[in-house]
C-alpha positions as a Markdown table, in Angstrom:
| # | Residue | x | y | z |
|---|---|---|---|---|
| 1 | Met | 44.5 | 15.6 | -27.1 |
| 2 | Thr | 46.3 | 18.1 | -29.0 |
| 3 | Lys | 49.7 | 17.7 | -30.7 |
| 4 | Phe | 51.6 | 20.2 | -32.2 |
| 5 | Leu | 54.6 | 19.9 | -35.2 |
| 6 | Lys | 56.3 | 22.7 | -36.7 |
| 7 | Thr | 56.8 | 22.6 | -40.5 |
| 8 | Ala | 59.4 | 25.1 | -41.7 |
| 9 | Ser | 57.3 | 28.1 | -39.7 |
| 10 | Leu | 54.3 | 27.5 | -42.5 |
| 11 | Ala | 51.8 | 25.9 | -40.3 |
| 12 | Val | 51.0 | 24.2 | -37.3 |
| 13 | Ile | 49.6 | 20.6 | -37.6 |
| 14 | Val | 47.1 | 20.3 | -35.0 |
| 15 | Gly | 46.2 | 16.6 | -34.1 |
| 16 | Leu | 42.6 | 16.4 | -32.7 |
| 17 | Met | 41.9 | 13.0 | -31.3 |
| 18 | Ala | 38.6 | 11.1 | -30.9 |
| 19 | Met | 38.6 | 10.3 | -27.1 |
| 20 | Asn | 38.4 | 6.5 | -26.3 |
| 21 | Ser | 40.5 | 4.3 | -24.2 |
| 22 | Ala | 42.7 | 3.0 | -27.0 |
| 23 | Asp | 46.4 | 4.0 | -26.9 |
| 24 | Ala | 47.0 | 6.8 | -29.6 |
| 25 | Ala | 49.5 | 4.5 | -31.4 |
| 26 | Asp | 46.2 | 2.0 | -32.2 |
| 27 | Lys | 44.3 | 4.7 | -33.6 |
| 28 | Leu | 43.6 | 5.3 | -37.3 |
| 29 | Arg | 45.0 | 8.6 | -38.4 |
| 30 | Val | 43.3 | 10.7 | -40.8 |
| 31 | Ala | 44.7 | 14.2 | -42.0 |
| 32 | Met | 42.6 | 17.0 | -43.1 |
| 33 | Leu | 44.4 | 19.4 | -45.1 |
| 34 | Val | 42.7 | 22.6 | -45.7 |
| 35 | Lys | 43.5 | 25.5 | -48.0 |
| 36 | Ser | 44.7 | 27.8 | -45.1 |
| 37 | Leu | 44.5 | 28.1 | -41.2 |
| 38 | Gly | 42.1 | 30.6 | -39.8 |
| 39 | Asn | 39.3 | 30.2 | -42.5 |
| 40 | Gly | 36.0 | 30.0 | -40.7 |
| 41 | Phe | 34.5 | 27.6 | -43.3 |
| 42 | Phe | 37.4 | 25.1 | -42.8 |
| 43 | Glu | 37.1 | 25.7 | -39.0 |
| 44 | Ala | 33.5 | 24.4 | -39.4 |
| 45 | Cys | 34.6 | 21.6 | -41.5 |
| 46 | Lys | 37.2 | 20.5 | -38.7 |
| 47 | Glu | 34.2 | 20.3 | -36.3 |
| 48 | Gly | 32.4 | 18.0 | -38.8 |
| 49 | Gly | 35.6 | 15.9 | -39.0 |
| 50 | Leu | 36.0 | 15.6 | -35.1 |
| 51 | Glu | 32.1 | 14.2 | -35.0 |
| 52 | Ala | 32.9 | 11.7 | -37.7 |
| 53 | Ala | 36.0 | 10.8 | -35.7 |
| 54 | Asn | 34.3 | 10.5 | -32.5 |
| 55 | Glu | 31.2 | 8.5 | -34.3 |
| 56 | Leu | 33.7 | 6.0 | -35.8 |
| 57 | Gly | 35.9 | 5.6 | -32.8 |
| 58 | Asn | 39.4 | 4.8 | -32.6 |
| 59 | Val | 40.2 | 7.6 | -35.0 |
| 60 | Glu | 42.6 | 10.5 | -34.8 |
| 61 | Leu | 41.8 | 13.6 | -36.8 |
| 62 | Ile | 44.9 | 15.6 | -37.6 |
| 63 | Tyr | 43.7 | 19.1 | -38.6 |
| 64 | Thr | 46.4 | 21.1 | -40.9 |
| 65 | Gly | 46.8 | 23.6 | -43.4 |
| 66 | Pro | 49.4 | 26.6 | -44.4 |
| 67 | Thr | 49.2 | 29.9 | -43.2 |
| 68 | Ala | 48.8 | 31.6 | -46.7 |
| 69 | Ala | 46.5 | 29.6 | -49.3 |
| 70 | Thr | 49.2 | 28.2 | -51.4 |
| 71 | Ala | 50.0 | 25.1 | -53.3 |
| 72 | Glu | 53.7 | 25.1 | -52.0 |
| 73 | Gly | 52.4 | 25.6 | -48.5 |
| 74 | Gln | 50.1 | 22.3 | -48.9 |
| 75 | Ile | 53.2 | 20.1 | -50.7 |
| 76 | Glu | 55.3 | 20.9 | -47.8 |
| 77 | Leu | 52.5 | 19.6 | -45.2 |
| 78 | Met | 51.7 | 16.6 | -47.4 |
| 79 | Asn | 55.3 | 15.5 | -47.1 |
| 80 | Ala | 55.3 | 16.0 | -43.4 |
| 81 | Leu | 52.0 | 13.7 | -43.5 |
| 82 | Ile | 53.8 | 11.2 | -45.6 |
| 83 | Ala | 56.8 | 11.1 | -43.2 |
| 84 | Gln | 54.3 | 10.7 | -40.4 |
| 85 | Lys | 52.8 | 7.7 | -42.3 |
| 86 | Val | 49.4 | 8.9 | -41.8 |
| 87 | Asp | 46.4 | 6.5 | -42.8 |
| 88 | Ala | 44.5 | 8.8 | -45.1 |
| 89 | Ile | 44.4 | 12.7 | -46.4 |
| 90 | Ala | 41.5 | 14.6 | -47.4 |
| 91 | Ile | 42.8 | 17.7 | -49.0 |
| 92 | Ser | 41.1 | 20.8 | -50.1 |
| 93 | Ala | 43.6 | 21.8 | -52.7 |
| 94 | Asn | 44.9 | 25.2 | -53.7 |
| 95 | Asp | 45.9 | 24.2 | -57.2 |
| 96 | Pro | 44.3 | 20.9 | -59.0 |
| 97 | Asn | 47.7 | 20.1 | -60.7 |
| 98 | Ala | 50.4 | 21.2 | -58.2 |
| 99 | Leu | 49.3 | 18.6 | -55.7 |
| 100 | Val | 49.2 | 15.7 | -57.9 |
| 101 | Pro | 52.8 | 14.7 | -57.7 |
| 102 | Val | 52.8 | 14.6 | -54.1 |
| 103 | Ala | 49.6 | 12.9 | -53.8 |
| 104 | Lys | 50.7 | 10.0 | -56.0 |
| 105 | Arg | 53.7 | 9.9 | -53.7 |
| 106 | Ala | 51.4 | 9.3 | -50.5 |
| 107 | Ala | 49.3 | 6.8 | -52.5 |
| 108 | Glu | 52.7 | 4.5 | -53.3 |
| 109 | Arg | 53.3 | 4.8 | -49.4 |
| 110 | Gly | 50.0 | 3.5 | -49.0 |
| 111 | Ile | 48.0 | 6.4 | -47.8 |
| 112 | Lys | 44.6 | 6.9 | -49.0 |
| 113 | Val | 44.0 | 10.3 | -50.5 |
| 114 | Ile | 40.8 | 12.1 | -51.0 |
| 115 | Ser | 40.1 | 15.6 | -52.2 |
| 116 | Phe | 37.2 | 17.5 | -50.9 |
| 117 | Asp | 35.8 | 21.0 | -51.5 |
| 118 | Ser | 38.4 | 22.0 | -54.0 |
| 119 | Gly | 39.7 | 18.9 | -56.0 |
| 120 | Ile | 43.2 | 17.3 | -57.2 |
| 121 | Ala | 43.2 | 16.5 | -60.9 |
| 122 | Ser | 44.4 | 13.0 | -60.3 |
| 123 | Gly | 46.1 | 11.0 | -57.8 |
| 124 | Arg | 43.1 | 10.8 | -55.4 |
| 125 | Leu | 40.5 | 8.1 | -55.0 |
| 126 | Leu | 37.4 | 10.3 | -54.6 |
| 127 | Gln | 36.8 | 14.2 | -55.0 |
| 128 | Leu | 33.8 | 14.8 | -52.8 |
| 129 | Asn | 32.1 | 18.0 | -54.3 |
| 130 | Pro | 29.9 | 19.8 | -51.7 |
| 131 | Ser | 27.2 | 20.2 | -54.1 |
| 132 | Asn | 26.6 | 19.9 | -57.7 |
| 133 | Ala | 28.6 | 22.6 | -59.9 |
| 134 | Ser | 25.9 | 23.5 | -62.1 |
| 135 | Leu | 23.4 | 24.2 | -59.1 |
| 136 | Ile | 26.1 | 26.2 | -57.4 |
| 137 | Gly | 26.6 | 28.4 | -60.5 |
| 138 | Gln | 22.7 | 28.9 | -61.2 |
| 139 | Lys | 21.9 | 29.5 | -57.4 |
| 140 | Gln | 24.8 | 32.5 | -57.3 |
| 141 | Val | 23.5 | 34.1 | -60.5 |
| 142 | Gln | 19.8 | 34.1 | -59.8 |
| 143 | Met | 20.6 | 35.6 | -56.0 |
| 144 | Ala | 22.6 | 38.5 | -58.0 |
| 145 | Leu | 19.6 | 39.0 | -60.1 |
| 146 | Asp | 17.2 | 38.7 | -57.4 |
| 147 | Ala | 19.6 | 41.4 | -55.6 |
| 148 | Val | 19.6 | 44.1 | -58.4 |
| 149 | Gly | 16.1 | 43.6 | -59.9 |
| 150 | Lys | 14.7 | 42.6 | -63.1 |
| 151 | Glu | 16.4 | 45.6 | -64.8 |
| 152 | Gly | 19.8 | 44.1 | -64.3 |
| 153 | Gly | 22.9 | 45.6 | -64.6 |
| 154 | Glu | 26.8 | 45.2 | -64.2 |
| 155 | Val | 27.9 | 42.4 | -62.0 |
| 156 | Ala | 31.7 | 41.1 | -61.3 |
| 157 | Ile | 33.2 | 38.2 | -59.7 |
| 158 | Leu | 35.3 | 38.2 | -56.8 |
| 159 | Ser | 37.1 | 34.9 | -56.5 |
| 160 | Ala | 39.6 | 33.0 | -54.3 |
| 161 | Thr | 43.0 | 32.2 | -56.1 |
| 162 | Ala | 43.0 | 31.7 | -60.0 |
| 163 | Gln | 44.0 | 28.1 | -59.7 |
| 164 | Ala | 41.4 | 27.2 | -57.2 |
| 165 | Thr | 39.6 | 24.1 | -58.7 |
| 166 | Asn | 36.3 | 24.7 | -57.2 |
| 167 | Gln | 36.2 | 28.4 | -58.0 |
| 168 | Asn | 36.9 | 27.9 | -61.8 |
| 169 | Ile | 34.3 | 25.3 | -62.2 |
| 170 | Trp | 31.8 | 27.4 | -60.3 |
| 171 | Ile | 32.8 | 30.7 | -62.4 |
| 172 | Ala | 32.4 | 28.5 | -65.9 |
| 173 | Glu | 28.9 | 27.6 | -64.4 |
| 174 | Met | 27.9 | 31.0 | -63.8 |
| 175 | Lys | 29.1 | 32.1 | -67.3 |
| 176 | Lys | 27.0 | 29.5 | -68.7 |
| 177 | Glu | 24.0 | 31.0 | -66.7 |
| 178 | Leu | 24.8 | 34.5 | -67.5 |
| 179 | Ala | 24.6 | 33.3 | -71.3 |
| 180 | Lys | 21.0 | 32.1 | -71.0 |
| 181 | Pro | 18.2 | 34.5 | -71.9 |
| 182 | Glu | 16.7 | 34.6 | -68.2 |
| 183 | Phe | 19.9 | 36.3 | -67.2 |
| 184 | Ser | 20.3 | 38.4 | -70.4 |
| 185 | Ser | 19.8 | 41.7 | -68.3 |
| 186 | Leu | 23.1 | 40.8 | -66.3 |
| 187 | Lys | 26.7 | 42.1 | -67.7 |
| 188 | Leu | 29.8 | 40.2 | -66.4 |
| 189 | Val | 32.4 | 43.0 | -66.3 |
| 190 | Ser | 35.1 | 41.5 | -64.5 |
| 191 | Thr | 36.7 | 38.8 | -62.8 |
| 192 | Val | 39.1 | 39.4 | -60.1 |
| 193 | Tyr | 41.2 | 37.2 | -57.4 |
| 194 | Gly | 41.6 | 38.0 | -53.7 |
| 195 | Asp | 43.5 | 34.8 | -53.0 |
| 196 | Asp | 41.2 | 33.7 | -50.1 |
| 197 | Gln | 42.8 | 36.6 | -48.2 |
| 198 | Ala | 40.7 | 39.3 | -46.5 |
| 199 | Asp | 42.8 | 42.4 | -47.1 |
| 200 | Lys | 43.6 | 41.3 | -50.7 |
| 201 | Ser | 39.8 | 40.6 | -51.5 |
| 202 | Tyr | 39.0 | 44.2 | -49.8 |
| 203 | Arg | 41.3 | 46.0 | -52.3 |
| 204 | Glu | 39.9 | 43.9 | -55.1 |
| 205 | Ala | 36.5 | 45.1 | -54.3 |
| 206 | Gln | 37.5 | 48.6 | -53.9 |
| 207 | Gly | 39.1 | 48.5 | -57.3 |
| 208 | Leu | 36.1 | 47.2 | -59.1 |
| 209 | Phe | 34.2 | 50.3 | -57.6 |
| 210 | Lys | 36.6 | 52.5 | -59.1 |
| 211 | Ser | 36.9 | 50.5 | -62.6 |
| 212 | Phe | 33.2 | 50.2 | -62.9 |
| 213 | Pro | 30.9 | 53.1 | -61.4 |
| 214 | Asn | 28.0 | 51.5 | -62.4 |
| 215 | Leu | 28.3 | 48.2 | -60.9 |
| 216 | Lys | 25.3 | 46.6 | -59.2 |
| 217 | Ala | 26.6 | 43.5 | -57.6 |
| 218 | Ile | 29.7 | 41.3 | -56.8 |
| 219 | Ile | 29.3 | 37.6 | -56.7 |
| 220 | Ala | 32.1 | 36.0 | -54.5 |
| 221 | Pro | 32.0 | 32.2 | -54.4 |
| 222 | Thr | 34.4 | 32.2 | -51.4 |
| 223 | Ser | 33.6 | 32.8 | -47.6 |
| 224 | Val | 36.6 | 35.1 | -47.4 |
| 225 | Gly | 36.0 | 37.0 | -50.6 |
| 226 | Ile | 32.0 | 37.7 | -49.8 |
| 227 | Val | 32.7 | 39.1 | -46.3 |
| 228 | Ala | 35.4 | 41.4 | -47.7 |
| 229 | Ala | 33.3 | 42.9 | -50.5 |
| 230 | Ala | 30.2 | 43.3 | -48.2 |
| 231 | Lys | 32.5 | 45.2 | -45.7 |
| 232 | Ala | 33.9 | 47.4 | -48.8 |
| 233 | Val | 30.5 | 48.1 | -49.9 |
| 234 | Ala | 29.8 | 49.4 | -46.4 |
| 235 | Asp | 32.7 | 51.2 | -45.9 |
| 236 | Gln | 32.4 | 52.9 | -49.3 |
| 237 | Gly | 28.7 | 54.0 | -48.2 |
| 238 | Leu | 27.5 | 52.0 | -51.4 |
| 239 | Ile | 24.7 | 50.1 | -49.3 |
| 240 | Gly | 21.6 | 49.9 | -51.8 |
| 241 | Lys | 23.7 | 50.6 | -54.7 |
| 242 | Val | 26.1 | 47.5 | -55.0 |
| 243 | Phe | 25.1 | 44.3 | -53.7 |
| 244 | Val | 27.1 | 41.4 | -52.7 |
| 245 | Thr | 26.2 | 37.8 | -53.0 |
| 246 | Gly | 28.0 | 34.1 | -53.3 |
| 247 | Leu | 28.8 | 31.8 | -51.0 |
| 248 | Gly | 29.5 | 32.6 | -47.2 |
| 249 | Leu | 29.0 | 31.6 | -43.6 |
| 250 | Pro | 25.8 | 32.6 | -41.6 |
| 251 | Ser | 28.1 | 33.6 | -38.4 |
| 252 | Glu | 30.1 | 35.8 | -40.8 |
| 253 | Met | 27.6 | 37.2 | -43.0 |
| 254 | Lys | 24.7 | 38.2 | -40.5 |
| 255 | Gly | 25.7 | 41.7 | -40.0 |
| 256 | His | 25.9 | 42.4 | -43.8 |
| 257 | Val | 22.4 | 40.9 | -44.3 |
| 258 | Gln | 21.2 | 43.1 | -41.8 |
| 259 | Ser | 22.9 | 46.1 | -43.0 |
| 260 | Gly | 21.4 | 45.6 | -46.6 |
| 261 | Ala | 24.7 | 44.7 | -48.1 |
| 262 | Thr | 23.9 | 41.5 | -48.9 |
| 263 | Lys | 20.2 | 40.3 | -49.9 |
| 264 | Ser | 21.1 | 36.7 | -49.7 |
| 265 | Phe | 24.0 | 34.2 | -50.0 |
| 266 | Ala | 24.1 | 30.4 | -50.2 |
| 267 | Ile | 26.3 | 27.6 | -48.7 |
| 268 | Trp | 26.2 | 24.0 | -47.8 |
| 269 | Asn | 26.8 | 23.2 | -44.3 |
| 270 | Pro | 30.4 | 23.3 | -43.8 |
| 271 | Val | 30.1 | 20.8 | -40.6 |
| 272 | Asp | 28.5 | 18.2 | -42.9 |
| 273 | Leu | 31.2 | 18.6 | -45.6 |
| 274 | Gly | 34.1 | 17.8 | -42.8 |
| 275 | Tyr | 32.1 | 15.0 | -41.5 |
| 276 | Thr | 31.4 | 13.7 | -44.9 |
| 277 | Ala | 35.0 | 13.9 | -46.0 |
| 278 | Thr | 36.4 | 12.4 | -42.8 |
| 279 | Tyr | 33.8 | 9.6 | -43.0 |
| 280 | Ala | 34.6 | 8.7 | -46.5 |
| 281 | Ala | 38.4 | 8.8 | -46.0 |
| 282 | Val | 38.1 | 6.2 | -43.4 |
| 283 | Gln | 36.1 | 3.9 | -45.8 |
| 284 | Phe | 38.9 | 3.9 | -48.1 |
| 285 | Thr | 41.2 | 2.8 | -45.6 |
| 286 | Lys | 39.0 | -0.5 | -45.1 |
| 287 | Gly | 40.5 | -1.7 | -48.3 |
| 288 | Gln | 37.1 | -2.5 | -50.0 |
| 289 | Leu | 36.7 | 0.8 | -52.1 |
| 290 | Thr | 38.6 | 1.6 | -54.9 |
| 291 | Gly | 37.3 | 4.6 | -56.3 |
| 292 | Lys | 35.8 | 3.2 | -59.4 |
| 293 | Ala | 32.7 | 4.7 | -61.2 |
| 294 | Gly | 29.3 | 3.4 | -59.3 |
| 295 | Glu | 31.0 | 2.4 | -56.0 |
| 296 | Lys | 29.0 | 3.2 | -53.1 |
| 297 | Val | 30.5 | 5.1 | -50.0 |
| 298 | Pro | 28.6 | 4.8 | -46.7 |
| 299 | Val | 28.9 | 8.2 | -44.9 |
| 300 | Gly | 27.1 | 7.9 | -41.6 |
| 301 | Arg | 24.5 | 10.2 | -41.1 |
| 302 | Met | 25.0 | 11.9 | -44.3 |
| 303 | Gly | 23.6 | 8.5 | -46.5 |
| 304 | Thr | 25.5 | 7.2 | -49.3 |
| 305 | Leu | 28.1 | 8.8 | -51.6 |
| 306 | Thr | 27.8 | 7.4 | -55.4 |
| 307 | Ile | 31.1 | 7.8 | -57.3 |
| 308 | Asp | 30.7 | 8.9 | -60.9 |
| 309 | Glu | 32.7 | 8.4 | -64.0 |
| 310 | Lys | 35.1 | 11.3 | -62.9 |
| 311 | Gly | 35.6 | 9.7 | -59.7 |
| 312 | Glu | 33.7 | 12.5 | -57.9 |
| 313 | Ala | 30.5 | 12.6 | -55.7 |
| 314 | Ala | 28.2 | 15.2 | -54.8 |
| 315 | Met | 27.0 | 15.9 | -51.0 |
| 316 | Ala | 23.9 | 18.4 | -51.0 |
| 317 | Glu | 22.4 | 21.1 | -52.9 |
| 318 | Pro | 23.2 | 24.8 | -51.5 |
| 319 | Phe | 21.0 | 26.4 | -49.1 |
| 320 | Thr | 20.0 | 29.8 | -49.1 |
| 321 | Phe | 20.4 | 32.3 | -46.3 |
| 322 | Asp | 18.6 | 35.8 | -46.1 |
| 323 | Lys | 17.3 | 38.1 | -43.2 |
| 324 | Asp | 14.7 | 35.6 | -42.4 |
| 325 | Asn | 16.9 | 32.9 | -41.4 |
| 326 | Val | 20.6 | 33.9 | -41.1 |
| 327 | Leu | 20.4 | 34.6 | -37.6 |
| 328 | Lys | 19.0 | 31.2 | -36.8 |
| 329 | Tyr | 21.7 | 29.4 | -38.5 |
| 330 | Ala | 24.6 | 31.8 | -37.3 |
| 331 | Lys | 24.4 | 30.1 | -33.9 |
| 332 | Tyr | 25.9 | 27.0 | -35.4 |
| 333 | Phe | 28.5 | 27.8 | -38.1 |
């Protein structure tokens, strides 16, 4: 069953229900509020959320997001979800601080709020990180070095929004790695922001080519940015001269790996992430978890999460894709 609710023309809330014989009114309603609609990464998260909802039974998954990746759009949708009196909200935030007041307002109404992928600074019970931040940073820098060779060269970072929590954490970790002796041959020359918009990310990549004619690699820790950067490399005839790496989806990156614009990239399984976030959100509605350090959160086939002293938990390590395996995984996400 699918429900459509218009919210100030910002987005469409799509209610995706786990099918069983119970009436809709008896279902536990869990909202997955993503950064923006039309993003392949979050579409895959939705599939995982549906899987968890069906597995748990008697759960309705409401999948929604603004049309553009803005905090304002998410705040408006959060208010709409509060008005609907949903049971839980799992959000990937466009801004770590701007969403705090509305998240606290939801909690005051008895709604269990968790963040996933990109976190909220406070006002949530759990931040579900798709992986360990230091491993994500190290992985991306290592892939850049592997692409350009031991002689190294100039590299740039093409991020999403300047306020995105996860992006900024990963960029900080990448800078730590670049300061290490083993990566001394790489020189970070610029960090630019495409706001998770394909056209803007494409233009930012083109700007990097003009500003830094000796650029060797672009690291894009965003599934939108990495595709746009790889396309820009191909369109400008720079394959073999500038390499693109970062975080992306096999289905969207397979052509760029085959063309040589990208040698390797990484990602965690977004289906697993959506599954884990939805499963965890439901666990908090049962009233036995408070988000305290050391608590164990059962998440079905993904095992058990352990909440740390920051109120966070990590799902899995990032997985590397290249020409040897990208076509295999492109069939799935």
